[in-house]
C-alpha positions in Angstrom: 15.1 -1.8 14.9 16.5 1.3 13.1 13.9 4.0 12.6 13.8 6.4 9.7 11.6 9.5 9.7 9.2 8.6 6.9 8.7 12.3 6.2 5.8 11.9 3.7 3.6 10.3 6.3 4.9 12.3 9.3 4.2 15.5 7.5 0.6 14.4 6.8 0.0 13.7 10.5 1.6 17.0 11.5 -0.5 19.0 9.0 -3.7 17.7 10.6 -2.9 18.6 14.2 -5.3 21.5 14.3 -8.1 19.9 12.4 -11.1 18.3 14.2 -10.9 15.0 12.2 -10.3 11.5 13.6 -7.0 10.6 12.1 -6.9 7.0 10.9 -3.6 5.3 9.8 -4.2 2.4 7.5 -2.1 0.0 5.5 -1.0 -3.6 5.2 0.1 -5.5 8.2 3.7 -4.7 9.2 4.0 -1.7 7.0 5.1 0.5 9.8 1.9 2.1 11.2 2.9 1.6 14.8 6.4 3.0 14.3 5.0 6.0 12.5 2.8 6.6 15.6 6.0 6.5 17.7 7.7 9.0 15.5 4.7 11.3 15.7 4.7 11.1 19.5 8.4 12.2 19.5 7.4 15.1 17.3 4.6 16.2 19.7 6.9 16.0 22.7 9.6 18.1 21.1 7.5 20.6 19.2 4.4 21.2 21.3 5.1 22.8 24.6 1.8 22.2 26.3 0.9 18.7 25.2 -0.4 15.6 27.1 0.1 12.4 25.2 -2.1 9.4 26.0 -0.7 6.4 24.1 -2.4 3.0 24.2 -0.8 0.2 22.4 -3.0 -2.9 22.4 -0.1 -5.1 21.3 1.2 -4.8 24.8 -0.3 -6.9 27.6 -0.4 -4.0 30.1 -3.3 -2.5 28.2 -5.4 -5.7 28.2 -7.6 -4.3 30.9 -8.8 -1.6 28.4 -10.3 -3.9 25.9 -13.9 -3.0 26.7 -15.5 0.3 25.6 -16.2 1.4 29.2 -12.7 0.8 30.4 -11.0 2.5 27.4 -13.3 5.5 27.7 -12.6 5.8 31.5 -8.8 5.5 30.9 -8.9 8.4 28.4 -11.1 10.6 30.5 -9.0 9.9 33.6 -5.7 10.8 31.9 -7.1 14.0 30.3 -5.5 17.2 31.5 -7.2 20.6 31.3 -5.4 23.6 29.9 -3.2 21.6 27.5 -3.4 19.9 24.1 -4.5 16.3 24.7 -3.4 13.8 22.1 -5.0 10.3 22.3 -3.2 7.7 20.2 -4.6 4.2 20.0 -2.6 1.4 18.3 -4.5 -1.7 17.1 -7.8 -0.1 18.1 -9.9 -3.0 16.9 -8.7 -5.1 19.9 -11.1 -3.1 22.0 -14.7 -4.3 21.8 -17.0 -1.6 20.4 -14.0 0.7 19.8 -16.0 2.8 17.4 -18.4 3.9 20.3 -15.5 5.1 22.4 -13.8 6.9 19.5 -17.0 8.6 18.5 -17.8 9.6 22.1 -14.4 11.0 22.8 -14.4 12.8 19.5 -17.7 14.4 20.3 -16.3 15.7 23.6 -13.9 17.9 21.5 -11.2 17.3 24.2 -8.8 15.1 22.3 -6.7 15.0 19.1 -7.4 11.4 18.1 -5.1 9.2 16.1 -5.7 5.5 15.6 -4.2 2.5 13.8 -5.8 -0.9 13.3 -5.6 -4.2 11.6 -6.1 -3.6 7.9 -9.0 -6.0 7.6 -10.9 -4.4 10.5 -10.3 -0.7 9.7 -11.0 -0.4 6.0 -11.1 2.8 4.0 -14.6 1.8 2.8 -15.8 1.4 6.4 -14.6 4.6 7.9 -17.7 6.7 7.2 -19.8 4.0 8.7 -17.6 3.4 11.8 -17.2 7.0 12.8 -19.8 9.7 12.9 -17.1 12.4 12.9 -15.1 13.3 9.8 -12.0 11.1 9.3 -8.6 11.9 7.7 -6.9 8.7 6.4 -3.2 8.4 6.1 -2.4 5.4 3.9 0.9 3.8 4.9 2.8 1.6 2.4 5.9 -0.7 2.8 9.2 1.1 2.4 9.8 2.8 -0.9 13.2 2.5 -2.6 14.2 6.0 -1.3 13.3 4.9 2.2 15.3 1.7 1.7 18.3 3.8 0.6 17.9 5.9 3.8 17.6 2.8 6.0 20.7 1.1 4.7 22.6 4.3 3.7 23.0 4.5 -0.1 26.2 3.0 -1.4 25.7 2.1 -5.1 22.3 3.0 -6.3 22.2 0.2 -9.0 23.3 -2.5 -6.7 21.0 -1.2 -4.0 18.2 -1.4 -6.4 19.0 -5.0 -7.2 18.7 -5.8 -3.5 15.4 -3.8 -3.2 14.0 -5.8 -6.1 14.9 -9.0 -4.4 13.8 -8.2 -0.9 11.3 -5.4 -1.2 10.0 -2.9 1.4 8.9 -5.0 4.4 11.3 -3.4 6.8 10.9 -6.2 9.5 12.7 -8.5 7.2 15.8 -6.3 7.2 16.8 -7.5 10.6 17.4 -11.1 9.3 20.7 -12.0 7.8 20.0 -14.8 5.2 17.7 -14.8 2.2 15.8 -17.8 3.6 15.2 -16.0 6.9 14.1 -12.8 5.2 11.6 -14.7 2.9 10.4 -16.7 5.9 9.5 -13.5 7.7 7.8 -12.0 4.6 5.8 -15.2 3.9 4.6 -15.3 7.6 3.4 -11.7 7.4 1.4 -12.5 4.2 0.0 -15.7 5.6 -1.1 -14.0 8.8 -2.8 -11.3 6.7 -4.8 -14.0 4.8 -5.4 -16.5 7.6 -5.9 -14.3 10.7 -7.3 -11.1 9.1 -9.2 -11.9 6.0 -10.6 -15.3 7.0 -11.5 -14.0 10.5 -13.1 -10.8 9.3 -15.2 -12.3 6.5 -15.7 -15.8 8.1 -14.5 -17.6 5.0 -15.1 -21.3 4.9 -13.5 -22.2 1.6 -10.0 -21.4 2.7 -8.5 -23.6 0.0 -10.1 -21.4 -2.7 -8.8 -18.2 -1.2 -5.3 -19.7 -1.0 -5.5 -20.8 -4.7 -6.8 -17.4 -5.8 -4.0 -15.7 -3.9 -1.4 -17.9 -5.6 -2.9 -17.1 -9.0 -2.7 -13.4 -8.4 0.9 -13.7 -7.1 1.8 -15.5 -10.2 0.1 -13.0 -12.5 0.8 -9.6 -10.9 0.8 -6.8 -13.5 -1.1 -9.0 -16.0 -4.6 -8.4 -17.2 -7.1 -10.8 -15.7 -10.9 -11.1 -15.3 -13.1 -12.8 -12.8 -14.3 -15.1 -15.6 -10.7 -16.1 -16.6 -9.7 -16.7 -12.9 -12.8 -18.8 -12.2 -12.2 -20.9 -15.3 -8.6 -21.4 -14.4 -9.4 -22.5 -10.9 -12.3 -24.6 -12.0 -10.0 -26.4 -14.4 -7.7 -27.2 -11.5 -10.7 -28.9 -9.8 -11.6 -26.0 -7.5 -15.3 -25.4 -7.8 -16.1 -21.7 -7.9 -17.9 -19.0 -10.0 -17.5 -15.4 -11.1 -19.4 -14.0 -8.1 -17.3 -15.8 -5.5 -14.1 -14.8 -7.2 -15.2 -11.2 -7.4 -16.1 -11.2 -3.7 -12.7 -12.7 -2.7 -10.8 -10.2 -4.9 -12.6 -7.4 -3.0 -11.6 -8.9 0.3 -7.9 -9.0 -0.8 -8.0 -5.4 -2.0 -9.8 -4.1 1.0 -7.1 -5.6 3.2 -4.4 -3.8 1.2 -2.8 -7.1 0.0 -3.4 -6.1 -3.6 -4.4 -3.0 -5.5 -6.8 -3.2 -8.4 -6.1 -1.0 -11.4 -8.9 -0.6 -14.0 -8.4 -0.3 -17.7 -9.2 3.0 -19.4 -9.9 3.8 -23.1 -7.9 7.0 -23.6 -9.5 7.9 -26.9 -13.1 7.1 -25.9 -12.5 8.4 -22.3 -14.3 5.5 -20.7 -13.6 2.6 -18.4 -13.3 -0.9 -19.7 -14.9 -3.5 -17.6 -13.7 -6.7 -19.1 -10.2 -7.0 -17.5 -8.2 -5.4 -14.7 -4.7 -5.6 -13.3 -3.8 -6.5 -9.7 -0.6 -5.3 -8.0 0.9 -6.6 -4.8 1.3 -4.2 -1.8 5.0 -5.3 -1.9 6.6 -7.4 -4.6 8.7 -9.4 -2.1 5.6 -11.4 -1.2 5.7 -13.1 -4.6 9.3 -14.3 -4.1 8.7 -15.3 -0.5 5.6 -17.4 -1.4 6.4 -18.7 -4.9 10.2 -18.7 -4.9 12.8 -16.9 -7.0 13.2 -19.3 -9.9 11.3 -17.0 -12.2 12.3 -13.4 -11.2 10.1 -11.9 -14.0 11.8 -8.5 -13.8 9.4 -6.8 -16.3 6.3 -7.5 -14.2 8.1 -6.9 -10.9 9.3 -3.4 -12.1 5.8 -2.6 -13.2 4.5 -3.6 -9.7 7.1 -1.4 -8.0 6.2 1.6 -10.2 2.5 1.0 -9.6 2.9 1.0 -5.8 5.2 4.0 -5.9 2.7 6.0 -7.9 0.0 5.1 -5.4 2.4 6.1 -2.6 2.8 9.5 -4.3 -1.0 10.0 -4.4 -1.9 9.3 -8.0 -5.0 7.6 -9.2 -4.0 4.8 -11.5 -5.5 3.3 -14.7 -4.2 1.0 -17.3 -4.5 2.8 -20.6 -5.7 1.5 -24.0 -5.4 3.4 -27.2 -6.1 1.9 -30.7 -5.5 -1.6 -29.2 -2.2 -0.5 -27.9 -1.5 -0.8 -24.2 -0.1 2.0 -21.9 1.0 0.6 -18.6 -0.3 3.6 -16.5 -2.4 6.7 -16.8 -1.5 8.4 -13.5 -3.8 11.3 -12.5 -3.5 13.7 -9.5 -5.7 16.8 -9.6 -4.8 18.6 -12.9 -1.7 16.5 -13.4 -1.7 13.5 -15.8 1.2 11.2 -16.7 1.4 8.4 -19.3 3.9 5.8 -18.3 5.5 2.7 -19.8 7.6 0.4 -17.7 10.2 -2.0 -19.1 13.1 -4.1 -18.0 15.4 -3.6 -20.9 14.9 -1.2 -23.8 18.4 -1.6 -25.3 17.1 -3.5 -28.3 15.6 -1.4 -31.0 12.5 -3.5 -31.4 11.8 -3.5 -27.7 12.3 0.3 -27.5 9.9 0.8 -30.5 7.3 -1.5 -28.8 7.4 0.6 -25.6 7.5 4.1 -27.2 4.9 3.5 -30.0 1.8 3.6 -27.8 3.1 6.8 -26.1 3.7 8.5 -29.5 0.1 7.7 -30.5 -1.2 9.9 -27.7 -1.8 13.4 -29.1 -2.4 15.4 -26.0 0.3 17.4 -24.3 0.6 15.6 -21.0 4.0 14.2 -20.1 4.9 10.8 -21.5 7.6 8.7 -19.8 9.3 5.4 -20.2 10.7 4.0 -16.9 13.3 1.3 -17.5 16.5 -0.2 -16.3 18.7 2.0 -18.4 21.5 2.7 -15.8 21.9 6.0 -17.7 21.0 9.6 -17.1 17.5 10.8 -18.2 17.1 11.7 -21.9 14.3 12.6 -24.3 13.3 10.9 -27.5 10.6 12.6 -29.6 9.2 14.3 -26.5 9.1 11.1 -24.4 11.3 11.1 -21.3 13.4 8.0 -20.8 14.2 7.6 -17.1 16.2 4.9 -15.2 13.9 3.2 -12.8 16.3 3.4 -9.8 16.8 7.1 -10.3 13.1 7.7 -10.8 12.3 5.9 -7.6 15.0 7.7 -5.6 14.4 11.2 -6.9 10.6 11.4 -7.1 
């Protein structure tokens, strides 16, 4: 498979080389965590003169003998070399029983730079402080962005390339397949494995049918406002017995495993969170097409999903804004930066354009306001609001 550098993630790993943290690479299954580790190893070998790399990939059978805490610890200690920088990189670390004991012990020795990846359901952001006694630095890996897609395939026509990206998404493993059916079959298998093997195994879920129906509901309603109450009512009406508490728990499992991202609603004027409804976005929009089909392409919601994940990829905190009963798709915050963003499929009609720009013009502060849409034109400004073509915005950052 062709490798691209994935500079954003690689630079994060490089920047932490001299820190004492345990570096943890997280992200949805098949998002490229292992390949990122391989790229980082190449960087170490070519840029650090005195380096000893100890790489253990539990996907490979030759490391099966290291699946106990004692054997893994012994292997690391045996391969340690004095007088050089020792890098310990462990792929799919959860396959080792009591892996956290080994990692904590080796970290306490101060002899290793430690980098680990693991199954998303077993190595959660929320669990890191509990698993590891040392300080951790998390690198969150997402499926390919549109700019990475262009790099992988070598950009030809940005608008046509964007059409293809919308249809097939950022799960790079699917790029090796030639037909649409083969691509979607691969993508569907990745998602089903995430649900069946990871989530059900991690949380010992008995009502697998309920989890499946909840997942289908979210796939069918990405970018839409939903509540645990409305979901429970919908599933109950389809003869699936459930309640708000169970739905809330299952939603947490799906988000913990990076299958979906939850975005809370925020009252811009009152500066408070609204608890009644939230939005859920897919880690990669191609999962919807692979599992539910392409009969309803639903470009507006798909574009919104793509923008949401891209903003998360760029390090923003995301909220769905509400102002005077008007909806703003995203309030994106990063340190002292704040953006107000509307996402639309087509704003060529005057009434559609007015609907999208009106909420932004109602906001009286000076933070940037943007409409991201499929304009196919150069960026321009209308009454202080930037209008940007979605393909250009995704490519140029």
